[in-house]
PAFI-62908 format. One record per residue: x, y, z of N, C-alpha, C, CB in turn; residue in one letter. Coordinates in steps of 0.02 Angstrom, whole numbers, padded with zeros to 5 digits, always signed. Glycine has a CB too. Layout:
N
XYZXYZXYZXYZa...
This chain:
298
+00671-02026+01775+00695-01984+01719+00648-01983+01659+00763-02008+01698m+00622-02042+01636+00577-02041+01579+00516-01998+01591+00555-02111+01563p+00489-02001+01653+00430-01962+01668+00445-01888+01663+00402-01980+01737s+00506-01869+01685+00526-01799+01682+00532-01776+01609+00593-01788+01718t+00561-01818+01567+00569-01802+01496+00501-01795+01462+00611-01856+01461s+00456-01843+01477+00390-01840+01447+00351-01779+01471+00350-01904+01462s+00363-01761+01535+00330-01701+01561+00354-01638+01527+00342-01695+01636g+00420-01635+01515+00447-01577+01479+00421-01574+01408+00523-01580+01479r+00414-01633+01377+00389-01636+01308+00318-01610+01305+00394-01707+01281l+00277-01633+01355+00207-01610+01356+00203-01535+01368+00167-01647+01411r+00246-01510+01412+00247-01438+01426+00267-01398+01363+00296-01422+01483t+00316-01425+01327+00339-01392+01266+00284-01390+01214+00401-01427+01238k+00249-01447+01207+00194-01450+01159+00138-01403+01179+00167-01522+01153k+00125-01400+01245+00072-01356+01269+00088-01283+01254+00061-01366+01345l+00151-01265+01265+00172-01196+01251+00164-01179+01178+00244-01185+01273r+00183-01227+01134+00176-01216+01062+00103-01207+01043+00207-01274+01023r+00060-01249+01072-00011-01246+01057-00040-01179+01080-00048-01303+01091t-00022-01159+01141-00048-01096+01167-00023-01037+01125-00027-01086+01240i+00040-01039+01105+00069-00985+01064+00034-00981+00997+00144-00996+01055s+00023-01040+00966-00010-01041+00901-00081-01016+00906-00009-01112+00872a-00116-01039+00958-00185-01018+00968-00189-00943+00981-00218-01056+01025a-00143-00918+01022-00141-00847+01037-00128-00806+00974-00088-00832+01091l-00082-00831+00933-00067-00797+00870-00127-00795+00825-00009-00830+00835g-00163-00851+00821-00224-00853+00780-00276-00805+00807-00252-00924+00777a-00284-00805+00873-00333-00760+00904-00317-00687+00889-00336-00772+00979f-00253-00669+00895-00233-00601+00882-00246-00582+00809-00158-00591+00898i-00231-00628+00763-00242-00615+00692-00316-00603+00678-00217-00674+00650s-00359-00645+00706-00431-00637+00696-00455-00571+00726-00470-00696+00727v-00431-00557+00787-00452-00496+00822-00431-00434+00782-00423-00494+00892a-00370-00435+00757-00345-00379+00718-00386-00370+00654-00271-00388+00701v-00399-00426+00619-00437-00422+00557-00507-00393+00570-00443-00492+00526a-00539-00416+00623-00606-00391+00640-00603-00317+00658-00636-00432+00698i-00554-00298+00699-00548-00229+00721-00536-00182+00662-00492-00222+00771f-00488-00200+00619-00472-00157+00562-00531-00155+00514-00409-00182+00527v-00563-00212+00504-00621-00214+00460-00677-00170+00486-00646-00285+00452g-00687-00172+00552-00739-00130+00583-00722-00056+00573-00746-00146+00657f-00659-00039+00583-00638+00030+00575-00650+00054+00504-00564+00038+00594l-00633+00010+00457-00641+00028+00386-00714+00038+00368-00611-00026+00342y-00758-00004+00393-00828-00001+00375-00867+00053+00411-00860-00068+00388l-00837+00080+00463-00871+00132+00502-00869+00197+00464-00838+00139+00572k-00924+00216+00436-00925+00275+00393-00963+00334+00425-00958+00258+00326r-00980+00326+00487-01022+00377+00519-00991+00446+00517-01037+00357+00591a-00924+00447+00527-00889+00511+00528-00843+00515+00468-00849+00519+00594k-00874+00528+00411-00834+00534+00350-00792+00598+00352-00880+00534+00287k-00733+00593+00324-00690+00652+00322-00716+00698+00268-00616+00633+00309e-00714+00763+00281-00740+00811+00234-00694+00819+00174-00751+00879+00268q-00725+00831+00116-00686+00840+00055-00654+00909+00057-00731+00832-00008v-00592+00916+00035-00559+00982+00035-00598+01032-00006-00488+00976+00008p-00596+01094+00014-00632+01146-00022-00599+01159-00089-00635+01211+00020s-00637+01190-00135-00610+01205-00201-00551+01252-00196-00664+01235-00246e-00551+01296-00145-00495+01342-00137-00430+01305-00125-00508+01389-00079g-00433+01253-00084-00373+01213-00070-00351+01177-00132-00387+01163-00013v-00401+01149-00169-00384+01111-00229-00352+01155-00282-00446+01077-00258l-00379+01215-00292-00353+01258-00344-00283+01281-00328-00399+01319-00353s-00268+01293-00264-00201+01315-00246-00149+01261-00261-00198+01334-00173s-00169+01198-00254-00123+01143-00269-00116+01134-00344-00147+01078-00236v-00173+01135-00379-00174+01121-00450-00136+01173-00491-00245+01116-00475a-00134+01236-00466-00101+01289-00504-00029+01301-00482-00141+01353-00498t-00004+01256-00440+00065+01265-00416+00113+01263-00475+00083+01210-00364e+00162+01306-00473+00211+01311-00528+00249+01246-00536+00259+01368-00516e+00254+01223-00598+00291+01162-00611+00365+01173-00606+00272+01134-00680r+00401+01120-00589+00473+01124-00583+00505+01105-00649+00498+01078-00525i+00562+01133-00664+00595+01120-00728+00633+01054-00727+00642+01177-00747s+00644+01028-00787+00682+00966-00795+00752+00974-00766+00685+00945-00869y+00783+01032-00778+00852+01042-00757+00859+01047-00682+00881+01105-00790y+00808+01074-00649+00810+01076-00575+00805+01006-00546+00753+01121-00549k+00764+00964-00578+00759+00895-00555+00823+00857-00569+00699+00859-00588l+00853+00872-00626+00917+00840-00643+00970+00857-00591+00940+00863-00713l+00970+00920-00570+01018+00942-00519+01001+00912-00451+01019+01019-00515q+00937+00909-00435+00915+00884-00370+00933+00811-00359+00840+00893-00362a+00934+00773-00413+00947+00701-00408+01018+00682-00429+00898+00662-00450t+01061+00732-00438+01130+00720-00462+01130+00682-00528+01170+00680-00409d+01087+00706-00573+01083+00675-00639+01051+00606-00637+01152+00669-00668g+01003+00598-00591+00970+00533-00582+01021+00478-00569+00926+00516-00643y+01066+00495-00525+01119+00448-00507+01090+00386-00474+01171+00482-00461d+01120+00329-00489+01095+00265-00463+01097+00263-00386+01136+00207-00491e+01142+00301-00356+01146+00302-00283+01084+00333-00252+01208+00339-00261s+01047+00371-00291+00986+00403-00266+00923+00365-00284+00981+00474-00294n+00931+00308-00317+00874+00268-00338+00840+00236-00277+00895+00214-00388l+00776+00250-00268+00738+00222-00212+00699+00160-00230+00690+00274-00184l+00679+00155-00293+00641+00097-00315+00619+00104-00387+00580+00088-00271g+00599+00047-00416+00577+00045-00486+00511+00008-00491+00630+00013-00530t+00465+00035-00530+00400+00003-00540+00385-00007-00613+00345+00045-00508g+00323-00025-00628+00303-00040-00697+00308+00020-00743+00232-00067-00698s+00291+00079-00716+00288+00138-00759+00343+00189-00746+00222+00171-00750f+00389+00174-00700+00441+00223-00687+00486+00206-00629+00412+00289-00676g+00533+00252-00616+00580+00244-00560+00575+00304-00514+00653+00236-00587s+00591+00292-00450+00586+00345-00400+00656+00359-00373+00538+00325-00342v+00674+00423-00372+00740+00444-00348+00733+00492-00289+00779+00478-00405y+00782+00490-00246+00787+00538-00192+00820+00601-00219+00827+00509-00131k+00792+00659-00201+00820+00722-00226+00818+00776-00173+00782+00744-00287g+00860+00827-00183+00862+00884-00138+00851+00947-00179+00930+00887-00099t+00797+00984-00163+00780+01044-00200+00825+01102-00179+00707+01063-00190l+00819+01158-00215+00861+01217-00201+00851+01243-00130+00846+01272-00250d+00790+01236-00104+00776+01261-00037+00796+01212+00018+00703+01278-00030d+00827+01156-00001+00850+01107+00048+00802+01051+00063+00866+01142+00110g+00742+01055+00036+00693+01002+00049+00713+00937+00015+00623+01023+00025r+00707+00882+00052+00720+00816+00024+00654+00789-00003+00751+00767+00077i+00654+00767-00065+00593+00744-00098+00605+00677-00133+00568+00797-00149v+00550+00648-00156+00553+00589-00198+00531+00608-00268+00508+00530-00169a+00571+00593-00317+00556+00612-00387+00538+00549-00425+00616+00648-00420v+00475+00544-00447+00453+00486-00485+00457+00503-00559+00380+00466-00465k+00503+00470-00594+00513+00482-00665+00478+00426-00705+00589+00484-00683v+00434+00446-00749+00394+00397-00786+00431+00375-00849+00326+00427-00805f+00426+00310-00864+00455+00282-00925+00407+00296-00983+00470+00205-00917k+00419+00351-01017+00370+00371-01068+00367+00323-01127+00387+00440-01093i+00419+00282-01136+00418+00233-01189+00376+00171-01170+00488+00211-01207q+00361+00165-01106+00321+00109-01082+00247+00121-01098+00331+00099-01006q+00215+00070-01126+00144+00076-01142+00103+00089-01079+00119+00013-01179e+00062+00140-01081+00020+00156-01023+00051+00207-00976+00005+00095-00985g+00114+00227-00988+00148+00273-00943+00116+00342-00944+00222+00278-00962a+00097+00366-01004+00065+00432-01009+00000+00434-00970+00053+00451-01083f-00040+00383-00979-00103+00379-00942-00091+00374-00867-00145+00320-00967n-00040+00336-00848-00024+00328-00778-00005+00395-00747+00034+00278-00769s+00034+00435-00784+00054+00501-00759-00007+00546-00750+00104+00534-00808f-00051+00547-00800-00111+00589-00797-00156+00570-00738-00151+00584-00862d-00165+00504-00729-00208+00480-00675-00178+00499-00607-00218+00405-00679v-00114+00487-00600-00081+00501-00536-00082+00576-00521-00009+00475-00537e-00073+00618-00572-00077+00690-00562-00146+00710-00537-00060+00727-00627c-00197+00683-00571-00266+00701-00553-00282+00679-00482-00315+00669-00601e-00263+00618-00465-00280+00591-00399-00243+00629-00344-00263+00517-00395v-00177+00634-00351-00137+00663-00297-00148+00737-00288-00064+00649-00309l-00167+00772-00340-00177+00844-00335-00246+00862-00308-00166+00877-00402r-00292+00816-00311-00360+00831-00290-00380+00797-00225-00408+00811-00343n-00340+00752-00200-00356+00718-00138-00307+00740-00084-00354+00641-00147l-00334+00751-00024-00292+00773+00032-00309+00731+00093-00302+00848+00046r-00261+00692+00115-00270+00651+00175-00202+00636+00205-00309+00584+00158h-00198+00632+00270-00134+00622+00304-00102+00555+00287-00143+00628+00379r-00142+00507+00263-00116+00441+00247-00108+00428+00172-00160+00388+00277n-00107+00482+00133-00092+00478+00062-00029+00519+00048-00153+00504+00019l+00011+00496+00000+00071+00534-00017+00051+00601-00047+00114+00494-00067t+00090+00652-00031+00075+00720-00054+00118+00737-00115+00087+00771+00002k+00087+00768-00165+00124+00791-00223+00146+00862-00211+00080+00785-00288v+00209+00876-00224+00237+00942-00213+00239+00982-00278+00308+00937-00184i+00258+00949-00332+00260+00982-00397+00263+00929-00451+00321+01030-00401s+00269+00952-00513+00274+00905-00569+00314+00936-00625+00203+00885-00595s+00335+00894-00671+00372+00916-00730+00345+00876-00790+00450+00906-00721c+00323+00911-00841+00292+00875-00897+00307+00910-00963+00216+00869-00888s+00337+00873-01009+00344+00896-01078+00339+00836-01124+00412+00934-01088n+00352+00845-01187+00342+00790-01235+00388+00731-01221+00354+00815-01304r+00447+00744-01196+00497+00691-01187+00510+00670-01115+00561+00711-01218d+00477+00704-01068+00492+00690-00998+00432+00706-00954+00553+00730-00974f+00418+00659-00907+00363+00670-00859+00385+00645-00791+00298+00634-00883k+00374+00686-00740+00394+00667-00672+00349+00701-00621+00467+00686-00660a+00343+00668-00564+00307+00696-00507+00357+00705-00450+00248+00650-00486l+00350+00760-00415+00391+00773-00355+00347+00761-00295+00421+00846-00355v+00365+00710-00255+00324+00688-00199+00359+00698-00133+00304+00615-00208l+00319+00698-00080+00347+00702-00013+00391+00641+00000+00290+00707+00040e+00449+00652+00028+00496+00598+00041+00478+00561+00106+00568+00625+00045f+00480+00495+00103+00464+00453+00161+00529+00419+00185+00409+00400+00144m+00559+00445+00239+00625+00421+00260+00629+00349+00282+00650+00463+00314p+00573+00320+00304+00575+00251+00328+00557+00199+00275+00528+00243+00387n+00550+00222+00213+00540+00174+00159+00473+00139+00160+00594+00124+00160g+00471+00082+00127+00408+00046+00119+00395-00004+00175+00408+00010+00053s+00332-00020+00183+00312-00072+00231+00343-00139+00211+00235-00078+00235l+00348-00151+00146+00378-00213+00121+00450-00221+00147+00377-00214+00045e+00487-00166+00147+00556-00168+00171+00558-00188+00245+00590-00100+00161k+00512-00161+00283+00511-00176+00355+00489-00247+00370+00465-00127+00391w+00452-00277+00325+00428-00345+00336+00482-00397+00321+00366-00359+00294l+00524-00383+00271+00568-00436+00245+00642-00423+00253+00553-00447+00174y+00661-00364+00276+00732-00351+00287+00753-00374+00356+00747-00276+00278s+00813-00404+00360+00839-00428+00424+00860-00370+00469+00898-00475+00413h+00866-00311+00441+00889-00253+00479+00832-00214+00511+00929-00207+00435n+00770-00234+00498+00713-00197+00524+00664-00246+00557+00678-00158+00467y+00627-00220+00605+00577-00262+00638+00520-00217+00663+00608-00301+00697f+00459-00241+00654+00399-00206+00676+00366-00243+00733+00350-00197+00618l+00353-00208+00788+00315-00237+00843+00243-00247+00820+00319-00192+00906e+00207-00290+00856+00138-00305+00838+00096-00242+00836+00108-00355+00888v+00103-00199+00886+00062-00138+00888+00082-00089+00833+00070-00104+00956m+00144-00089+00812+00165-00048+00755+00130-00072+00691+00241-00049+00747q+00127-00137+00683+00094-00165+00624+00020-00147+00624+00102-00242+00622r-00011-00150+00683-00081-00132+00689-00092-00059+00672-00107-00147+00760l-00049-00015+00698-00055+00057+00684-00048+00070+00609-00001+00096+00722d-00002+00036+00576+00008+00045+00504-00054+00023+00466+00070+00006+00481i-00083-00034+00485-00143-00058+00451-00202-00011+00462-00160-00128+00476l-00206+00018+00520-00260+00067+00533-00250+00128+00488-00260+00088+00608i-00188+00150+00479-00174+00206+00434-00196+00189+00363-00099+00223+00435d-00180+00129+00340-00200+00108+00272-00276+00105+00266-00169+00040+00254v-00309+00080+00318-00382+00076+00319-00413+00146+00314-00407+00040+00382a-00384+00193+00350-00409+00262+00348-00401+00292+00279-00372+00306+00401c-00345+00278+00246-00333+00303+00179-00384+00274+00130-00262+00285+00155a-00398+00209+00135-00446+00177+00091-00517+00203+00104-00444+00101+00098l-00533+00214+00167-00599+00241+00183-00609+00309+00150-00607+00246+00260q-00557+00350+00152-00561+00416+00121-00568+00410+00045-00499+00458+00139y-00527+00366+00014-00531+00357-00058-00599+00334-00081-00477+00308-00081l-00628+00288-00043-00692+00258-00063-00752+00300-00046-00699+00190-00031h-00750+00335+00010-00811+00368+00035-00801+00442+00054-00836+00332+00095y-00740+00466+00057-00729+00534+00081-00723+00586+00026-00668+00535+00122g-00720+00564-00037-00714+00611-00092-00780+00614-00130-00656+00591-00139y-00785+00660-00177-00849+00669-00213-00868+00608-00255-00845+00730-00257s-00818+00571-00279-00830+00509-00315-00784+00455-00286-00819+00517-00392i-00804+00391-00290-00761+00338-00264-00696+00332-00304-00798+00270-00265p-00641+00324-00269-00576+00315-00300-00550+00246-00280-00525+00371-00278v-00535+00204-00330-00510+00137-00317-00435+00135-00331-00548+00083-00361v-00396+00119-00280-00323+00120-00288-00300+00066-00337-00289+00109-00221h-00328+00006-00331-00316-00050-00377-00249-00087-00366-00318-00026-00447c-00207-00065-00321-00143-00100-00310-00119-00093-00238-00089-00073-00359d-00164-00109-00191-00147-00105-00120-00102-00164-00102-00211-00105-00076v-00043-00149-00075+00005-00200-00055+00059-00166-00012+00037-00236-00117k+00098-00204+00026+00150-00174+00069+00200-00131+00031+00187-00229+00105p+00215-00149-00032+00262-00109-00071+00236-00040-00088+00278-00145-00134g+00171-00030-00084+00140+00035-00098+00118+00071-00035+00082+00026-00145n+00146+00052+00020+00134+00086+00084+00202+00112+00109+00101+00038+00137v+00208+00178+00113+00270+00209+00135+00264+00237+00206+00290+00265+00087l+00319+00238+00241+00320+00258+00312+00361+00321+00321+00347+00202+00356l+00331+00371+00354+00367+00434+00364+00412+00430+00426+00317+00492+00371d+00437+00487+00447+00484+00489+00503+00454+00462+00567+00507+00561+00515h+00388+00470+00576+00354+00447+00637+00320+00379+00628+00301+00498+00658d+00337+00344+00573+00309+00278+00558+00235+00281+00542+00321+00230+00616m+00211+00340+00521+00143+00346+00497+00141+00322+00425+00116+00420+00503v+00092+00281+00408+00088+00251+00341+00054+00298+00291+00051+00185+00344a+00080+00297+00230+00052+00337+00175+00045+00291+00115+00098+00399+00158h-00015+00285+00089-00028+00245+00029-00001+00284-00031-00104+00228+00020v+00034+00249-00076+00065+00282-00133+00053+00243-00197+00141+00291-00121t+00080+00268-00252+00077+00237-00319+00005+00230-00343+00111+00169-00317d-00020+00284-00374-00088+00284-00400-00089+00277-00476-00123+00349-00379f-00039+00244-00503-00032+00238-00575-00086+00198-00609+00032+00209-00591g-00118+00151-00575-00171+00110-00605-00238+00124-00572-00154+00035-00601v-00242+00179-00536-00304+00197-00500-00361+00210-00548-00292+00259-00456t-00422+00193-00525-00482+00205-00565-00529+00250-00527-00517+00138-00583k-00559+00298-00563-00608+00343-00534-00677+00319-00556-00596+00417-00554l-00720+00303-00509-00787+00279-00526-00834+00338-00535-00813+00231-00471l-00885+00329-00579-00935+00381-00588-00978+00389-00526-00978+00365-00649g-01016+00443-00525-01058+00456-00467-01106+00399-00453-01097+00521-00477h-01132+00368-00505-01182+00315-00496-01153+00247-00510-01241+00328-00541e-01091+00245-00531-01061+00180-00549-01028+00149-00487-01009+00189-00604d-01038+00085-00480-01005+00049-00426-00952+00002-00454-01056+00009-00384s-00953-00008-00520-00906-00053-00554-00883-00022-00619-00939-00122-00566i-00820-00031-00635-00794-00011-00700-00750-00067-00726-00755+00056-00696t-00723-00059-00786-00682-00111-00817-00612-00084-00830-00714-00137-00882y-00564-00128-00831-00495-00108-00845-00458-00166-00878-00459-00087-00781t-00409-00148-00919-00364-00197-00949-00297-00197-00913-00355-00183-01024k-00288-00151-00867-00225-00145-00830-00228-00187-00767-00211-00071-00812t-00184-00236-00763-00183-00280-00705-00133-00255-00654-00166-00351-00725l-00151-00262-00591-00107-00243-00536-00062-00302-00519-00148-00219-00474a-00039-00305-00456+00009-00356-00436-00026-00422-00421+00047-00333-00375t-00001-00475-00452-00029-00542-00441-00021-00561-00367+00006-00594-00486l-00071-00596-00342-00071-00616-00272-00115-00572-00230-00001-00616-00245g-00123-00509-00252-00165-00462-00215-00230-00447-00252-00126-00396-00203y-00236-00474-00312-00295-00460-00354-00356-00496-00329-00281-00481-00425l-00412-00460-00327-00476-00492-00314-00493-00536-00374-00533-00439-00300a-00527-00593-00364-00542-00639-00419-00576-00605-00478-00585-00695-00395p-00626-00562-00465-00662-00530-00520-00619-00480-00557-00725-00495-00493e-00568-00453-00523-00522-00406-00554-00475-00443-00602-00481-00368-00501y-00446-00496-00578-00398-00533-00618-00429-00570-00677-00362-00582-00575g-00489-00598-00667-00519-00639-00719-00558-00599-00771-00565-00689-00687l-00594-00547-00748-00640-00512-00793-00624-00438-00801-00710-00519-00769e-00576-00413-00762-00560-00342-00767-00611-00297-00734-00553-00323-00838g-00652-00325-00690-00702-00285-00654-00670-00250-00595-00762-00330-00631l-00681-00186-00589-00651-00146-00536-00704-00112-00494-00602-00094-00564v-00701-00121-00429-00744-00086-00382-00705-00075-00318-00811-00126-00369s-00735-00040-00271-00701-00029-00207-00688-00095-00171-00743+00017-00162t-00727-00146-00187-00718-00212-00155-00650-00242-00173-00774-00259-00176k-00623-00222-00231-00556-00247-00251-00503-00224-00202-00539-00223-00322c-00508-00161-00181-00461-00135-00131-00470-00170-00064-00470-00060-00122d-00532-00185-00046-00546-00219+00018-00514-00288+00017-00622-00224+00031v-00519-00323-00039-00488-00390-00045-00412-00384-00039-00507-00422-00113y-00382-00337-00075-00310-00328-00072-00287-00309-00002-00287-00274-00122s-00328-00269+00032-00312-00250+00100-00314-00310+00146-00361-00196+00124f-00361-00355+00135-00365-00417+00175-00303-00460+00166-00426-00457+00156g-00280-00466+00103-00218-00503+00090-00159-00469+00125-00204-00508+00014i-00158-00403+00123-00105-00365+00155-00104-00376+00231-00112-00290+00140t-00163-00379+00262-00167-00392+00334-00134-00459+00350-00241-00392+00358i-00151-00510+00310-00122-00577+00321-00046-00575+00313-00152-00628+00273m-00023-00540+00262+00049-00536+00249+00086-00500+00305+00061-00501+00182e+00056-00446+00330+00089-00406+00382+00100-00447+00445+00048-00344+00397v+00051-00489+00463+00057-00526+00526+00091-00594+00518-00010-00536+00556f+00095-00620+00457+00129-00685+00447+00198-00676+00416+00086-00730+00402t+00211-00617+00387+00273-00604+00351+00282-00655+00295+00333-00605+00398r+00228-00673+00263+00228-00717+00205+00196-00680+00147+00190-00784+00221k+00233-00672+00093+00207-00640+00034+00162-00688-00005+00264-00614-00011s+00108-00664-00037+00066-00709-00077+00104-00739-00136+00006-00672-00102p+00161-00710-00153+00202-00738-00207+00258-00782-00182+00231-00681-00249s+00257-00799-00117+00308-00843-00088+00308-00909-00125+00295-00854-00013d+00368-00939-00131+00376-01002-00169+00335-01059-00140+00449-01021-00171e+00315-01054-00076+00276-01108-00046+00204-01109-00072+00275-01100+00029m+00183-01054-00104+00115-01050-00130+00113-01066-00205+00084-00981-00117f+00059-01098-00226+00051-01117-00296-00022-01127-00312+00090-01180-00311g-00036-01172-00360-00104-01183-00382-00149-01211-00326-00105-01230-00441e-00120-01254-00284-00161-01287-00233-00158-01254-00164-00138-01358-00227n-00117-01202-00158-00111-01168-00093-00096-01094-00104-00056-01201-00050l-00136-01051-00071-00125-00979-00074-00115-00954-00003-00185-00943-00107s-00094-00892+00003-00086-00861+00069-00152-00862+00107-00059-00789+00063l-00205-00846+00072-00272-00844+00102-00291-00913+00130-00324-00821+00052k-00284-00965+00090-00304-01032+00112-00256-01058+00166-00305-01081+00053s-00192-01040+00161-00143-01062+00211-00159-01033+00279-00072-01041+00190w-00176-00969+00281-00194-00937+00345-00258-00967+00373-00203-00861+00336v-00308-00978+00330-00371-01007+00352-00361-01077+00380-00421-01009+00294s-00323-01119+00344-00310-01187+00367-00270-01188+00432-00272-01227+00313d-00221-01144+00438-00179-01141+00498-00221-01122+00559-00122-01092+00489s-00266-01075+00550-00308-01052+00605-00355-01108+00627-00347-00990+00585m-00383-01144+00579-00428-01199+00596-00391-01254+00634-00460-01229+00533l-00331-01270+00612-00291-01321+00646-00274-01300+00717-00226-01335+00607m-00258-01236+00726-00241-01211+00793-00300-01218+00840-00218-01138+00789d-00360-01202+00816-00418-01207+00860-00435-01279+00877-00479-01174+00826w-00427-01324+00828-00441-01395+00841-00390-01426+00889-00442-01434+00776f-00330-01398+00892-00278-01425+00936-00288-01405+01009-00210-01401+00913m-00330-01356+01021-00340-01334+01091-00373-01388+01133-00383-01270+01092l
């Protein structure tokens, strides 16, 4: 009997070791694959023609009262989420279209600039993995964007809600979508566009689970010859590149760093702000240490 028990124990330990090693291998393989996809610039997507841009930019703005009606007076039951510069509501337009209405907190410092930046970015960029702007509403006392509605909500919801679950291949597909969006922002437009706040909460999923990067409120547009700019606006802690958080330096590399943190979070379901992390341990170091331990255990 003792030998049988010890044999079962060894088998159990072996299974755990193999599972851990396999998980580490998959994580590394995914990171390499997605990184390779992102860095592959041979087939850059073409920039939309000026005709397409002008048709979007001159679209008739929607009135405040139509948005009020569409959202049932911005009823709390239609609230989809709240961010630093505003709240997003679900709404139904007169033609029956379901949309997302982002209402900016104009009393919040930086909200006006956030609205202007988001308008400029969303109206001039066109990619299947970026949220689409349908219309806008702007006056002295009210500013809002009408965006395409994403019925499956955020990637963050799918990672941490007990009612939702993503298969490994679904997570990979979503990360590839995000990588394609970043590739377009950085290299597919006439000037580099830095999102500055890449994280699961800013990745929305449509009806077919295709990912769309959203929330361009702190986005920075780099000059034609500039690779770095400065900002006083900080994004979400835990996803910030060191040079961004410490010195306010912004470049496309900041998005790459945030994307790397997002990859780790998607496959571990551990947020960088999890209570287990602190001064001596981060998500990045935890994943690195865990992978090393798994390989040494083989």
